[in-house]
C-alpha positions in Angstrom: 79.5 92.2 158.1 78.4 89.1 159.9 78.9 89.4 163.7 81.6 87.2 165.2 80.6 84.3 167.4 81.3 85.1 171.0 84.2 83.0 172.4 83.5 81.1 175.6 86.8 80.8 177.4 88.2 78.3 179.9 91.1 80.1 181.4 93.7 77.8 183.0 96.1 79.6 185.2 93.7 82.5 185.9 95.5 83.9 189.0 99.0 84.0 187.4 100.6 86.8 185.4 99.2 85.6 182.0 95.8 84.8 183.5 95.5 88.3 184.9 96.5 89.9 181.6 94.0 87.7 179.8 91.2 88.9 182.0 92.3 92.5 181.3 91.9 91.8 177.6 88.5 90.1 178.1 87.3 93.0 180.2 88.0 95.4 177.4 85.9 93.3 175.0 82.9 91.8 176.8 81.0 91.7 173.5 83.6 89.2 172.1 84.5 87.0 175.1 82.9 85.4 178.1 84.7 83.6 180.9 83.0 80.2 181.4 85.6 78.5 183.6 88.6 79.4 185.7 91.5 77.1 186.7 93.9 78.2 189.4 96.5 76.7 191.7 96.3 77.3 195.4 95.5 81.0 195.5 92.0 80.7 196.7 91.7 84.3 197.8 92.5 85.6 194.3 90.2 83.0 192.7 87.3 84.0 194.9 87.7 87.6 193.8 87.7 86.4 190.1 84.6 84.3 190.7 82.8 87.5 192.0 83.9 89.5 189.0 83.5 86.9 186.2 80.8 84.5 187.4 82.2 81.3 185.8 80.1 78.1 185.7 82.9 76.0 187.0 86.4 76.4 188.6 89.2 74.1 189.4 92.0 74.3 192.0 95.2 72.2 192.5 94.3 70.1 195.5 91.5 69.0 197.9 92.6 71.3 200.7 92.2 74.4 198.4 88.9 73.0 197.1 87.6 72.6 200.7 88.6 76.2 201.6 87.0 77.5 198.4 83.7 75.7 198.9 83.5 77.0 202.5 83.6 80.6 201.2 81.3 80.3 198.2 77.7 81.1 198.8 74.7 82.1 196.6 72.7 80.7 193.7 75.3 81.2 191.0 78.1 79.3 192.9 80.3 77.6 190.4 81.0 73.9 190.4 84.4 73.2 192.1 86.7 70.7 190.5 90.1 69.4 191.6 93.6 68.7 190.2 94.5 67.6 186.7 91.1 65.9 186.2 89.5 69.2 187.2 91.5 71.3 184.7 90.7 68.8 182.0 87.0 68.9 183.0 87.0 72.7 182.5 88.7 72.5 179.1 86.1 69.9 177.9 83.0 71.7 179.0 80.4 71.8 176.1 80.1 75.5 176.1 83.8 76.2 176.0 85.1 76.9 172.5 88.5 78.3 173.4 91.0 77.3 176.1 93.7 79.7 177.3 96.4 77.5 178.7 98.5 79.7 181.0 99.4 77.3 183.8 103.1 77.3 184.8 105.2 74.2 184.1 104.4 70.7 183.1 101.0 70.9 184.8 99.5 72.4 181.7 100.3 69.6 179.4 97.5 67.1 179.9 94.6 69.7 180.0 96.0 71.3 176.8 96.4 67.9 175.0 92.9 66.9 176.0 91.5 70.2 174.8 93.1 69.9 171.4 92.0 66.2 171.2 88.4 67.5 171.8 88.7 70.0 168.9 88.9 73.1 171.1 90.9 76.1 169.9 93.8 76.7 172.3 95.7 79.9 173.0 98.9 78.6 174.5 101.2 80.4 177.0 102.5 77.3 178.6 105.8 76.7 176.7 106.6 73.5 178.6 103.6 71.8 176.8 105.3 72.4 173.4 108.8 71.5 174.7 107.5 68.2 176.1 105.0 67.2 173.5 105.0 69.6 170.6 105.0 66.9 168.1 102.0 65.2 169.7 100.1 68.4 170.2 100.5 69.7 166.6 99.6 66.3 165.2 96.4 66.2 167.2 95.6 69.8 166.1 95.9 68.8 162.5 93.9 65.6 163.0 91.0 67.5 164.6 91.4 70.6 162.4 91.7 73.0 165.3 94.0 75.9 166.1 96.9 76.1 168.6 97.9 79.7 168.7 101.0 81.1 170.6 100.7 83.6 173.4 104.5 84.1 173.9 105.4 87.5 172.5 108.2 86.0 170.4 106.0 83.3 168.8 103.2 85.7 168.3 105.7 88.0 166.5 106.8 85.1 164.2 103.1 84.3 163.5 102.6 87.9 162.4 105.8 88.0 160.3 104.8 84.8 158.5 101.3 85.9 157.5 100.9 86.0 153.8 104.2 84.3 153.1 105.2 80.8 152.1 107.1 78.8 154.7 109.3 77.5 151.8 110.7 81.1 151.5 111.9 81.3 155.1 115.7 81.3 155.5 115.6 81.7 159.3 113.7 82.9 162.3 115.4 85.2 164.7 114.2 85.1 168.3 115.2 88.1 170.5 116.1 87.8 174.2 116.4 90.7 176.6 119.3 89.0 178.4 117.5 89.3 181.7 118.8 91.1 184.8 122.3 89.7 184.7 123.2 90.6 181.1 126.2 92.7 182.0 127.4 90.5 184.8 130.5 88.1 184.6 129.8 84.5 185.3 131.8 84.5 188.5 129.7 87.4 189.8 126.5 85.3 189.4 127.7 82.9 192.1 126.0 84.8 194.9 122.9 85.9 193.0 119.7 85.6 195.2 116.2 84.6 194.1 115.1 88.2 194.9 117.7 89.6 192.5 116.8 87.1 189.8 113.1 87.9 190.0 113.7 91.6 189.0 113.3 91.4 185.2 114.2 94.7 183.5 111.3 94.8 181.0 108.6 92.2 181.6 106.2 91.5 184.4 106.0 87.7 184.6 105.5 84.8 187.0 108.5 83.6 189.2 109.3 80.5 187.2 109.5 82.2 183.8 111.4 85.2 185.3 114.1 82.8 186.6 114.2 81.1 183.2 114.7 84.6 181.6 117.6 85.2 184.0 119.3 81.9 183.0 118.3 82.3 179.3 116.7 78.8 179.6 113.5 80.7 178.6 115.0 81.4 175.1 116.1 77.8 174.7 112.6 76.5 175.5 111.2 79.1 173.1 113.5 77.8 170.3 112.1 74.3 170.8 108.6 75.8 170.8 109.2 77.6 167.5 110.4 74.3 166.0 107.0 72.7 166.6 104.7 75.7 166.2 106.1 76.6 162.8 107.6 73.3 161.5 111.1 74.6 161.5 114.4 72.8 161.6 116.5 73.9 164.6 119.2 75.2 162.2 116.8 77.8 161.0 116.2 79.2 164.5 118.7 81.9 165.6 118.8 83.9 168.9 120.1 87.4 169.5 120.2 89.6 172.6 118.1 92.7 172.4 118.0 94.4 175.7 115.2 96.8 174.9 112.6 94.1 174.3 111.0 96.2 171.5 111.7 93.9 168.6 110.0 90.7 169.6 111.1 88.4 166.7 112.1 88.6 163.0 111.8 86.4 160.0 114.4 86.4 157.2 113.3 85.2 153.8 115.6 83.7 151.2 115.8 86.9 149.2 117.5 88.6 152.2 114.5 90.6 153.3 113.7 90.6 157.0 110.3 91.3 158.5 110.2 92.2 162.2 107.4 92.7 164.7 107.8 95.6 167.2 105.8 96.8 170.1 105.9 97.9 173.7 106.6 95.0 176.1 103.1 94.3 177.3 101.7 90.8 177.3 98.1 91.9 176.6 99.3 92.5 173.0 100.2 88.8 172.1 97.3 87.6 174.3 94.8 89.6 172.4 96.2 88.5 169.0 95.8 84.8 170.0 92.3 85.5 171.2 91.2 87.4 168.1 93.5 85.8 165.4 93.9 87.0 162.7 92.4 90.3 163.9 94.0 93.0 166.1 91.9 94.4 169.0 91.8 97.8 170.5 93.9 97.8 173.7 95.2 100.1 176.4 98.7 98.8 176.1 100.2 102.1 175.0 101.9 103.3 171.8 105.5 102.6 170.8 107.5 105.9 170.6 110.7 105.0 168.8 112.1 108.5 169.3 111.7 108.0 173.1 113.3 104.6 172.9 116.2 106.1 170.9 118.4 103.1 170.2 117.6 99.5 169.4 120.7 97.3 170.1 121.6 93.7 169.4 124.4 91.4 170.5 125.4 87.8 170.3 124.5 85.4 173.1 127.4 84.3 175.4 126.6 80.7 176.1 129.6 80.4 178.4 128.0 82.9 180.8 124.5 81.4 180.1 124.9 77.7 179.7 121.2 76.9 180.1 120.6 78.1 176.5 123.3 75.8 175.2 121.8 72.9 177.1 118.4 73.6 175.6 119.7 73.7 172.1 121.7 70.4 172.7 118.5 68.8 174.0 116.6 69.9 170.9 119.3 68.5 168.6 119.2 65.2 170.6 115.5 65.1 170.2 113.3 62.2 171.3 112.7 62.4 175.1 115.7 64.7 175.8 113.8 68.0 175.7 111.3 66.5 178.2 114.2 65.7 180.5 115.7 69.1 180.1 112.4 70.8 181.0 111.7 68.6 184.1 115.3 69.0 185.4 115.0 72.8 184.9 111.6 73.0 186.7 113.0 71.1 189.7 116.2 73.2 189.7 114.4 76.5 189.5 112.1 75.5 192.3 115.1 74.5 194.4 116.8 77.9 193.7 113.7 79.8 194.6 113.6 77.8 197.8 117.3 78.7 198.6 118.3 75.0 198.3 120.8 75.6 195.5 122.7 78.5 194.1 122.0 80.3 190.7 125.0 78.7 189.0 123.9 75.2 190.2 120.8 75.3 188.0 122.6 74.5 184.8 124.9 72.0 186.6 121.9 69.9 187.8 120.3 70.0 184.4 123.5 68.9 182.6 124.0 66.0 185.1 120.4 64.8 184.6 120.8 65.0 180.8 124.1 63.1 180.9 122.3 60.2 182.7 119.5 60.0 180.2 119.2 57.7 177.2 116.6 59.3 174.9 113.8 57.2 173.5 111.1 57.9 171.0 108.0 60.0 171.9 105.0 58.1 170.5 102.3 58.8 173.1 101.6 60.9 176.2 102.6 58.0 178.4 106.2 58.1 177.2 106.3 61.9 177.8 105.1 61.5 181.4 107.5 58.6 182.1 110.5 60.7 181.0 109.2 63.7 182.9 108.8 61.6 186.1 112.3 60.0 185.8 114.0 63.4 185.3 112.3 65.0 188.2 113.2 62.3 190.6 116.8 62.2 189.3 117.1 66.0 189.7 115.7 65.9 193.2 118.1 63.2 194.2 121.1 65.1 192.8 120.0 68.2 194.7 119.6 66.2 197.9 123.2 65.1 197.6 124.4 68.7 197.2 123.0 69.7 200.6 
């Protein structure tokens, strides 16, 4: 058998949850993967440790202050080039030796580097769901134009990808995304009024970054994933269903028109979908553990209560409205989650701010990245102004 070409990876978001899990996978398979570039935010201490371990040729950080601090502490002959900001992240993605970009940055910051990577014909493993929510149509069109792959890292979309293999898309009746329900599944809406960021950050099944953990608590995460699925797999929103599955063992299902349902199961460990995106269509040896269904015992499912979790309903409405509305939803959500984590607004105010911003927006067509960024900027400023008035 012909040996596989080694993949040279630019990892954007290296110090976050997905970034750390990606490095864990790469460390298990040094014969297959090499880290060429690392992009981080402001966590200079963690990045220096990664530089010592992985010896990248170039790195990027969020701002000049972080870059200055990093340069002060880097010494030796193999010191990597230090780049800054969005231009820096794009620079990493476009390095000649890079043939795969892992886009794991949190929020809208990942959009431009991902778009430029796809435009340059680089394969992309995408964990940044905001990119697809904001510009899925543009991203997938560019991928088709340049004959390159954009593969999902989210466990739900990785599951769908596996359930679709070997089947015709024409035969799909619907896709079923599963949601754990987050830490407040059994709580009445009125009881959520006094929920603290510390409580919301305690997810029952998954270890994730703060933003996505809050999104899981509000169920916004599942709404964003539904929009992602639309673009990843070319589905109408009517074919995307969501059910609560507290155990997080069944990651997604695909029902075909003959009534048969194919599901993907596994322990809740992000190295599994990450490794599938890196090795697609192969499955790598991992240390993630084995699923013991006898130990799990029961797999339960229930309908989503959108009255208790209105963020999901808002996301689905934004998807139906289309055009720039999903961009506005995403931006308003990012600002609201940041405000909640900063103790500026309460948990129940997150959907209220988003709904108000959406009500003020008049959707326009998304034809280029410029229109995406304009809608994003408008929504962020509008959300911040609404939050300022609430103080």
